[in-house]
MIMIZA-727230 format. One record per residue (C-alpha): z, y, x. Coordinates in steps of 0.2 Angstrom, whole numbers, padded with zeros to 4 digits, always signed. Layout:
<domars>
ZYX
...
</domars>
This chain:
<domars>
+0054-0197-0094
+0061-0193-0076
+0079-0191-0073
+0077-0172-0070
+0067-0171-0087
+0082-0180-0095
+0094-0167-0088
+0083-0153-0095
+0080-0161-0112
+0098-0162-0118
+0102-0144-0116
+0085-0140-0123
+0089-0149-0139
+0106-0140-0140
+0096-0123-0138
+0084-0128-0152
+0098-0132-0163
+0106-0115-0159
+0090-0106-0163
+0088-0115-0179
+0105-0110-0185
+0102-0092-0180
+0086-0091-0189
+0095-0096-0205
+0109-0084-0203
+0111-0068-0214
+0106-0052-0206
+0121-0042-0199
+0126-0024-0204
+0116-0011-0194
+0124-0007-0177
+0120+0005-0163
+0120-0010-0151
+0108-0024-0150
+0115-0041-0145
+0105-0056-0138
+0112-0073-0132
+0102-0083-0120
+0104-0102-0115
+0094-0109-0101
+0094-0126-0092
+0084-0131-0077
+0080-0147-0068
+0073-0150-0050
+0075-0132-0042
+0066-0128-0026
+0079-0124-0013
+0076-0108-0004
+0061-0103-0014
+0066-0104-0032
+0085-0102-0035
+0088-0109-0053
+0105-0113-0059
+0106-0130-0068
+0112-0121-0083
+0117-0103-0089
+0123-0095-0104
+0121-0076-0105
+0124-0062-0117
+0115-0046-0117
+0123-0031-0126
+0114-0014-0126
+0115+0002-0135
+0119+0021-0135
+0133+0030-0144
+0135+0049-0145
+0150+0056-0137
+0152+0075-0140
+0139+0084-0130
+0134+0068-0121
+0127+0051-0125
+0136+0035-0119
+0123+0021-0113
+0129+0003-0111
+0120-0012-0105
+0132-0027-0103
+0126-0044-0097
+0140-0056-0094
+0136-0074-0090
+0143-0091-0086
+0132-0103-0076
+0134-0119-0067
+0126-0128-0052
+0139-0142-0050
+0153-0130-0052
+0156-0116-0065
+0154-0097-0061
+0157-0081-0071
+0148-0064-0069
+0156-0049-0078
+0138-0041-0079
+0140-0022-0081
+0122-0018-0079
+0123+0000-0085
+0138+0011-0092
+0134+0030-0090
+0136+0046-0099
+0121+0057-0100
+0123+0076-0104
+0112+0082-0118
+0103+0099-0118
+0106+0103-0100
+0094+0108-0086
+0094+0099-0075
+0097+0083-0085
+0114+0075-0078
+0120+0058-0079
+0136+0050-0071
+0141+0031-0071
+0133+0015-0067
+0114+0016-0070
+0099+0007-0064
+0088+0015-0051
+0071+0005-0050
+0059+0012-0037
+0044+0000-0037
+0026+0002-0044
+0021-0016-0040
+0021-0029-0054
+0022-0046-0046
+0031-0042-0030
+0046-0031-0024
+0043-0022-0008
+0059-0012-0008
+0074-0010-0019
+0092-0002-0018
+0099-0011-0034
+0111-0025-0032
+0106-0043-0037
+0118-0055-0045
+0118-0074-0043
+0106-0076-0057
+0093-0065-0049
+0096-0051-0061
+0095-0033-0055
+0110-0021-0059
+0114-0003-0059
+0122+0008-0046
+0138+0019-0048
+0134+0037-0045
+0128+0054-0051
+0110+0058-0055
+0102+0075-0058
+0084+0077-0064
+0073+0093-0065
+0057+0094-0075
+0048+0110-0069
+0034+0106-0081
+0028+0092-0092
+0020+0083-0077
+0033+0084-0064
+0050+0076-0061
+0062+0079-0047
+0077+0068-0046
+0092+0067-0035
+0103+0052-0035
+0120+0050-0026
+0122+0031-0028
+0134+0018-0021
+0123+0006-0011
+0132-0008-0003
+0149+0001-0005
+0143+0017+0003
+0136+0032-0006
+0118+0036-0002
+0107+0050-0007
+0090+0045-0015
+0077+0058-0018
+0062+0055-0029
+0047+0067-0034
+0035+0061-0047
+0019+0070-0053
+0007+0065-0067
-0012+0069-0065
-0026+0066-0078
-0029+0048-0073
-0015+0043-0062
+0003+0046-0057
+0011+0046-0040
+0029+0046-0034
+0038+0048-0018
+0055+0042-0012
+0067+0046+0002
+0084+0037+0004
+0097+0038+0018
+0106+0021+0017
+0120+0022+0030
+0111+0021+0047
+0094+0016+0039
+0081+0028+0031
+0068+0023+0019
+0052+0033+0014
+0041+0027+0001
+0025+0032-0009
+0018+0023-0024
+0004+0027-0036
-0005+0019-0051
-0020+0025-0061
-0036+0020-0071
-0052+0017-0062
-0064+0013-0076
-0056-0001-0086
-0045-0007-0072
-0028-0002-0067
-0026+0000-0048
-0008+0002-0041
+0001+0001-0024
+0016+0007-0014
+0020+0008+0004
+0037+0009+0013
+0043+0014+0030
+0060+0009+0036
+0070+0013+0051
+0084+0004+0061
+0075-0008+0063
+0058-0001+0061
+0048-0010+0047
+0034-0007+0035
+0032-0015+0018
+0018-0013+0005
+0010-0020-0011
-0007-0017-0018
-0014-0023-0034
-0026-0023-0048
-0024-0027-0067
-0037-0028-0081
-0037-0033-0099
-0044-0048-0107
-0046-0053-0126
-0028-0056-0131
-0023-0056-0113
-0020-0047-0096
-0024-0053-0078
-0016-0046-0062
-0019-0049-0043
-0008-0042-0030
-0006-0044-0011
+0008-0037+0000
+0022-0039+0012
+0037-0039-0001
+0050-0050-0009
+0043-0063-0022
+0059-0061-0032
+0074-0049-0032
+0086-0053-0018
+0074-0062-0008
+0068-0057+0010
+0051-0049+0011
+0036-0060+0017
+0017-0059+0017
+0010-0066+0001
-0004-0065-0012
+0000-0067-0031
-0010-0068-0047
-0005-0069-0065
-0014-0073-0081
-0005-0069-0098
-0013-0074-0114
-0007-0072-0132
-0011-0087-0143
-0007-0079-0159
+0006-0067-0166
+0021-0079-0162
+0016-0088-0146
+0009-0084-0129
+0007-0092-0112
+0006-0087-0094
+0001-0094-0077
+0007-0087-0060
+0002-0092-0043
+0009-0086-0026
+0002-0091-0009
+0013-0088+0007
+0002-0088+0022
+0010-0087+0039
+0020-0097+0052
+0033-0102+0039
+0021-0114+0030
+0029-0111+0013
+0013-0115+0005
+0009-0111-0013
+0021-0109-0028
+0013-0111-0045
+0021-0110-0063
+0016-0110-0081
+0026-0103-0095
+0025-0105-0114
+0034-0093-0126
+0036-0095-0145
+0045-0083-0156
+0055-0087-0172
+0058-0070-0180
+0071-0061-0168
+0073-0077-0158
+0063-0084-0144
+0060-0101-0135
+0052-0102-0117
+0048-0117-0107
+0043-0115-0089
+0036-0128-0078
+0031-0126-0060
+0030-0133-0042
+0030-0129-0023
+0015-0136-0014
+0015-0136+0005
+0015-0146+0021
+0031-0155+0016
+0023-0161+0000
+0025-0156-0018
+0042-0152-0027
+0043-0147-0045
+0055-0138-0057
+0057-0136-0075
+0067-0123-0086
+0069-0120-0104
+0077-0104-0111
+0082-0100-0129
+0086-0082-0134
+0094-0078-0150
+0094-0060-0156
+0109-0055-0167
</domars>
């Protein structure tokens, strides 16, 4: 057992003990909120490519509560994590009021605003990213119109990097595919995007393209996905970020997900980064086992490039309460 593996194994044992205790606990009274506790520990992170804290304790609370003519939606993700020193994140992912029975549909508060179609990469995003790589919501106001069952027009006025920015989106569903266009004015920069996904035979084809100004830049992602017995495969190429909060780069990615049985599954993900930076290939394998409302995940991977190979390992225990 290596030194890095020993650092990982001790928190893993603690997590398994927590999972066992939670599995034997009595069911709580019904609540409008769901609560999940997550404990993760990592060893040998890859600097600059995979940002993994040595350990992290996260709590996820989500639910909705009627409030007169509106509904209050909450998603709270406070966390404590360490990488040699201890850090705290308040983690208010969403907290907004949605007016019921109105046309247009109005919501105000902190709400997520995902714009992407891609599955393995992230060409463009306006949502903030915290130190754990988690995407959060944006304060603001949103209005959504539905002229018919297949069309949605949304106008969002959201605080992006401390400045309110308008973000327009138009989505249209067709018989075998759907498309959505976006336009955002982010201070001195304008972003125009178009994404689509649809069925071609038994395959799902998808893609998106973005044009940005100040400076002029183009980003894109194109992918295909198909079903396997008890599984799913996906292949994607693009000029995009590999993970939230990272800069875009040219890459090709592939993923295979297989379900072993009703309580366990595994996945393999490979990313290749061609170009002058010589980053090489990033590969990882993940195994997940559920225990009722709880879950254990083990991730093992490595970066393989001109500078040699460097591995990383992470274990995560999620406890549903």
